[in-house]
VOVOMAR-592516 format. One record per residue (C-alpha): x, y, z; residue number from 1; residue in one letter. Coordinates in Angstrom, 1 decimal, decimal comma, always signed. Layout:
<atoms>
+--------+--------+--------+-----+-----+
!      u !      v !      w !   n ! res !
+--------+--------+--------+-----+-----+
!      X !      Y !      Z ! NUM !   a !
...
+--------+--------+--------+-----+-----+
</atoms>
This chain:
<atoms>
+--------+--------+--------+-----+-----+
!      u !      v !      w !   n ! res !
+--------+--------+--------+-----+-----+
!  -42,8 !  +31,7 !  +37,2 !   1 !   m !
!  -39,8 !  +33,7 !  +36,1 !   2 !   r !
!  -37,4 !  +31,1 !  +37,6 !   3 !   s !
!  -39,3 !  +28,3 !  +35,8 !   4 !   w !
!  -38,8 !  +30,1 !  +32,4 !   5 !   i !
!  -35,1 !  +30,6 !  +33,3 !   6 !   f !
!  -34,7 !  +26,9 !  +34,1 !   7 !   a !
!  -36,3 !  +25,8 !  +30,9 !   8 !   v !
!  -34,1 !  +28,2 !  +28,9 !   9 !   a !
!  -31,0 !  +27,0 !  +30,6 !  10 !   a !
!  -31,9 !  +23,3 !  +30,1 !  11 !   f !
!  -32,7 !  +23,9 !  +26,4 !  12 !   g !
!  -29,4 !  +25,7 !  +25,7 !  13 !   s !
!  -27,4 !  +22,7 !  +27,1 !  14 !   a !
!  -28,6 !  +20,5 !  +24,1 !  15 !   c !
!  -26,7 !  +20,4 !  +20,8 !  16 !   g !
!  -23,1 !  +20,2 !  +19,7 !  17 !   t !
!  -20,4 !  +21,3 !  +22,0 !  18 !   v !
!  -17,2 !  +22,8 !  +20,5 !  19 !   n !
!  -18,2 !  +21,2 !  +17,1 !  20 !   r !
!  -16,8 !  +17,8 !  +18,2 !  21 !   t !
!  -18,1 !  +14,7 !  +16,4 !  22 !   p !
!  -21,1 !  +12,8 !  +17,8 !  23 !   g !
!  -20,6 !   +9,8 !  +20,0 !  24 !   m !
!  -21,2 !   +6,3 !  +18,8 !  25 !   d !
!  -23,6 !   +5,0 !  +21,5 !  26 !   a !
!  -22,7 !   +1,4 !  +20,8 !  27 !   s !
!  -19,0 !   +1,8 !  +21,9 !  28 !   i !
!  -18,8 !   +5,2 !  +23,6 !  29 !   g !
!  -16,2 !   +6,6 !  +21,2 !  30 !   e !
!  -16,3 !   +9,3 !  +18,5 !  31 !   p !
!  -18,1 !   +8,1 !  +15,4 !  32 !   a !
!  -15,7 !   +7,3 !  +12,5 !  33 !   a !
!  -15,9 !   +9,4 !   +9,4 !  34 !   d !
!  -16,5 !   +6,8 !   +6,6 !  35 !   a !
!  -15,3 !   +9,2 !   +4,0 !  36 !   a !
!  -11,8 !   +9,6 !   +5,5 !  37 !   v !
!   -9,4 !   +6,8 !   +4,5 !  38 !   p !
!   -7,1 !   +5,2 !   +7,1 !  39 !   v !
!   -3,5 !   +4,7 !   +6,0 !  40 !   t !
!   -2,3 !   +1,1 !   +6,2 !  41 !   y !
!   +1,4 !   +0,4 !   +5,9 !  42 !   r !
!   +3,5 !   -2,7 !   +5,2 !  43 !   g !
!   +7,2 !   -3,2 !   +4,8 !  44 !   m !
!   +9,5 !   -5,9 !   +3,5 !  45 !   v !
!  +13,2 !   -5,7 !   +4,3 !  46 !   t !
!  +14,2 !   -7,9 !   +1,4 !  47 !   a !
!  +12,7 !  -10,5 !   -0,9 !  48 !   t !
!  +14,3 !  -13,9 !   -0,3 !  49 !   d !
!  +15,6 !  -15,9 !   -2,1 !  50 !   p !
!  +17,0 !  -13,7 !   -4,9 !  51 !   p !
!  +15,3 !  -14,3 !   -8,3 !  52 !   v !
!  +17,6 !  -15,4 !  -11,1 !  53 !   m !
!  +17,1 !  -14,1 !  -14,6 !  54 !   f !
!  +19,0 !  -13,8 !  -17,9 !  55 !   g !
!  +21,1 !  -16,7 !  -19,1 !  56 !   g !
!  +22,3 !  -17,7 !  -22,6 !  57 !   a !
!  +22,8 !  -15,8 !  -24,8 !  58 !   p !
!  +22,8 !  -13,0 !  -22,1 !  59 !   e !
!  +24,6 !  -12,8 !  -18,8 !  60 !   c !
!  +22,9 !  -14,4 !  -15,7 !  61 !   t !
!  +21,8 !  -12,1 !  -12,8 !  62 !   y !
!  +19,8 !  -12,2 !   -9,6 !  63 !   t !
!  +17,5 !   -9,5 !   -8,4 !  64 !   v !
!  +16,5 !   -8,8 !   -4,8 !  65 !   t !
!  +14,0 !   -6,1 !   -3,9 !  66 !   l !
!  +14,8 !   -4,3 !   -0,7 !  67 !   r !
!  +13,3 !   -1,8 !   +1,6 !  68 !   q !
!   +9,8 !   -2,2 !   +0,2 !  69 !   i !
!   +7,5 !   +0,3 !   +1,8 !  70 !   d !
!   +3,8 !   +0,3 !   +0,7 !  71 !   v !
!   +1,1 !   +2,6 !   +2,0 !  72 !   q !
!   -2,6 !   +2,4 !   +1,1 !  73 !   l !
!   -5,5 !   +4,7 !   +1,9 !  74 !   g !
!   -8,5 !   +2,5 !   +2,7 !  75 !   i !
!  -12,0 !   +3,6 !   +3,6 !  76 !   l !
!  -14,0 !   +1,8 !   +6,3 !  77 !   s !
!  -16,0 !   +0,2 !   +3,5 !  78 !   s !
!  -12,8 !   -1,5 !   +2,2 !  79 !   g !
!  -12,5 !   +0,7 !   -0,8 !  80 !   e !
!   -8,8 !   +1,6 !   -1,7 !  81 !   v !
!   -8,6 !   +5,3 !   -2,5 !  82 !   t !
!   -4,8 !   +5,9 !   -2,7 !  83 !   s !
!   -1,5 !   +4,2 !   -2,6 !  84 !   g !
!   +2,2 !   +4,5 !   -3,0 !  85 !   q !
!   +5,2 !   +2,2 !   -2,9 !  86 !   l !
!   +8,9 !   +2,6 !   -2,9 !  87 !   q !
!  +11,5 !   -0,1 !   -3,4 !  88 !   v !
!  +15,2 !   -0,5 !   -3,8 !  89 !   l !
!  +16,1 !   -2,6 !   -6,8 !  90 !   y !
!  +19,4 !   -4,6 !   -6,2 !  91 !   d !
!  +20,9 !   -6,6 !   -9,1 !  92 !   e !
!  +23,9 !   -8,9 !   -8,9 !  93 !   e !
!  +25,9 !  -10,6 !  -11,7 !  94 !   l !
!  +26,2 !  -14,4 !  -11,4 !  95 !   v !
!  +29,6 !  -15,7 !  -12,6 !  96 !   g !
!  +31,6 !  -13,6 !  -15,1 !  97 !   t !
!  +30,2 !  -11,8 !  -18,1 !  98 !   c !
!  +31,0 !   -8,8 !  -20,2 !  99 !   g !
!  +28,1 !   -6,8 !  -18,8 ! 100 !   h !
!  +28,1 !   -5,7 !  -15,2 ! 101 !   p !
!  +25,1 !   -5,7 !  -12,9 ! 102 !   a !
!  +23,0 !   -2,5 !  -12,8 ! 103 !   a !
!  +23,7 !   -0,2 !   -9,8 ! 104 !   a !
!  +21,1 !   -0,3 !   -7,0 ! 105 !   p !
!  +18,3 !   +2,1 !   -7,7 ! 106 !   v !
!  +15,1 !   +3,3 !   -6,0 ! 107 !   i !
!  +11,8 !   +3,1 !   -7,8 ! 108 !   s !
!   +8,4 !   +4,6 !   -6,9 ! 109 !   s !
!   +4,9 !   +3,5 !   -7,8 ! 110 !   f !
!   +1,5 !   +5,1 !   -7,4 ! 111 !   t !
!   -1,9 !   +3,6 !   -7,2 ! 112 !   f !
!   -3,8 !   +3,5 !  -10,5 ! 113 !   a !
!   -6,9 !   +1,3 !  -10,1 ! 114 !   s !
!   -8,7 !   -1,4 !   -8,0 ! 115 !   a !
!  -10,9 !   -4,3 !   -8,9 ! 116 !   v !
!  -12,9 !   -6,2 !   -6,3 ! 117 !   a !
!  -13,1 !  -10,0 !   -6,2 ! 118 !   s !
!  -15,0 !  -11,3 !   -3,2 ! 119 !   g !
!  -13,3 !   -9,9 !   -0,1 ! 120 !   t !
!  -10,0 !   -9,2 !   -2,0 ! 121 !   s !
!   -9,0 !   -6,2 !   -4,1 ! 122 !   k !
!   -6,6 !   -6,4 !   -7,0 ! 123 !   t !
!   -4,7 !   -3,1 !   -7,2 ! 124 !   l !
!   -2,6 !   -1,9 !  -10,1 ! 125 !   t !
!   +0,2 !   +0,6 !   -9,8 ! 126 !   f !
!   +2,2 !   +2,8 !  -12,2 ! 127 !   h !
!   +5,9 !   +3,2 !  -11,9 ! 128 !   e !
!   +7,1 !   +6,8 !  -11,8 ! 129 !   k !
!   +8,1 !   +7,8 !  -15,3 ! 130 !   p !
!  +11,9 !   +7,6 !  -15,8 ! 131 !   g !
!  +12,4 !   +5,2 !  -12,8 ! 132 !   d !
!  +14,3 !   +2,1 !  -13,6 ! 133 !   r !
!  +14,4 !   -0,8 !  -14,2 ! 134 !   p !
!  +10,9 !   -0,5 !  -15,7 ! 135 !   g !
!   +8,4 !   -2,7 !  -13,9 ! 136 !   a !
!   +4,7 !   -3,3 !  -13,4 ! 137 !   s !
!   +3,2 !   -3,8 !   -9,9 ! 138 !   l !
!   +0,0 !   -5,6 !   -8,9 ! 139 !   v !
!   -1,0 !   -5,9 !   -5,3 ! 140 !   i !
!   -3,8 !   -8,2 !   -4,0 ! 141 !   v !
!   -5,1 !   -7,0 !   -0,7 ! 142 !   v !
!   -7,2 !   -9,3 !   +1,6 ! 143 !   t !
!   -8,7 !   -8,4 !   +5,0 ! 144 !   p !
!   -6,8 !  -10,0 !   +7,8 ! 145 !   s !
!   -7,8 !   -9,3 !  +11,4 ! 146 !   g !
!   -7,6 !   -5,6 !  +12,1 ! 147 !   a !
!   -5,5 !   -5,0 !   +9,0 ! 148 !   g !
!   -4,8 !   -6,5 !   +5,6 ! 149 !   y !
!   -2,5 !   -9,1 !   +4,0 ! 150 !   q !
!   -0,9 !   -7,8 !   +0,7 ! 151 !   a !
!   +0,6 !  -10,0 !   -2,0 ! 152 !   k !
!   +2,9 !   -7,9 !   -4,2 ! 153 !   l !
!   +3,9 !   -9,0 !   -7,7 ! 154 !   t !
!   +6,6 !   -7,0 !   -9,5 ! 155 !   f !
!   +7,3 !   -7,8 !  -13,2 ! 156 !   h !
!  +10,2 !   -6,3 !  -15,2 ! 157 !   r !
!   +8,7 !   -4,9 !  -18,4 ! 158 !   t !
!  +11,5 !   -2,8 !  -19,9 ! 159 !   d !
!  +13,3 !   -5,9 !  -21,4 ! 160 !   l !
!  +12,0 !   -9,1 !  -22,8 ! 161 !   g !
!  +13,0 !  -12,6 !  -22,1 ! 162 !   p !
!  +15,4 !  -13,8 !  -20,8 ! 163 !   p !
!  +16,1 !  -10,5 !  -19,0 ! 164 !   l !
!  +12,7 !   -9,9 !  -17,6 ! 165 !   d !
!  +11,8 !  -11,2 !  -14,2 ! 166 !   w !
!   +8,9 !  -11,6 !  -11,7 ! 167 !   m !
!   +9,2 !  -11,2 !   -8,0 ! 168 !   v !
!   +6,4 !  -12,0 !   -5,6 ! 169 !   t !
!   +6,3 !  -11,2 !   -1,8 ! 170 !   t !
!   +3,8 !  -10,7 !   +0,9 ! 171 !   t !
!   +3,4 !   -8,2 !   +3,8 ! 172 !   t !
!   +1,0 !   -7,5 !   +6,6 ! 173 !   s !
!   -0,6 !   -4,0 !   +6,4 ! 174 !   m !
!   -1,4 !   -2,3 !   +9,7 ! 175 !   v !
!   -3,2 !   +1,0 !  +10,4 ! 176 !   a !
!   -1,0 !   +3,9 !  +11,1 ! 177 !   q !
+--------+--------+--------+-----+-----+
</atoms>
């Protein structure tokens, strides 16, 4: 009788959590994902092409190319975007001759501000870091695509009015990191 009680006690102690590891998802045999932990998705664009022309009479004429665009988004398994940041190198060139040189290349940073859902897409707004130049707004439309996302980025210069403002749109694939 004593050995039967010992066997039941030993069997019962084998049940429960071992080393506080997450439970297994029986459907795929892998640890269950934590729905509250965002996955970082990253996309990069080497350079926007072709350069976007802006300015003109009575001002000088310039082109802008956005380079080294690096966008990172924190996205929950539900598709909700919880965080984001973007860094970009602004590169301006003078077209022809003029009394005002092109601005020196400068890095700008943006942080996630809000998201609005529309069907399967999310429209994200970002704020430029205070003091960064040239002064621009950023909107990103994110759409599921395979195991990742497709992102359409629209930058709009806001520190100067027409004809010196510009709008640059580009796309990138976002993959889990």
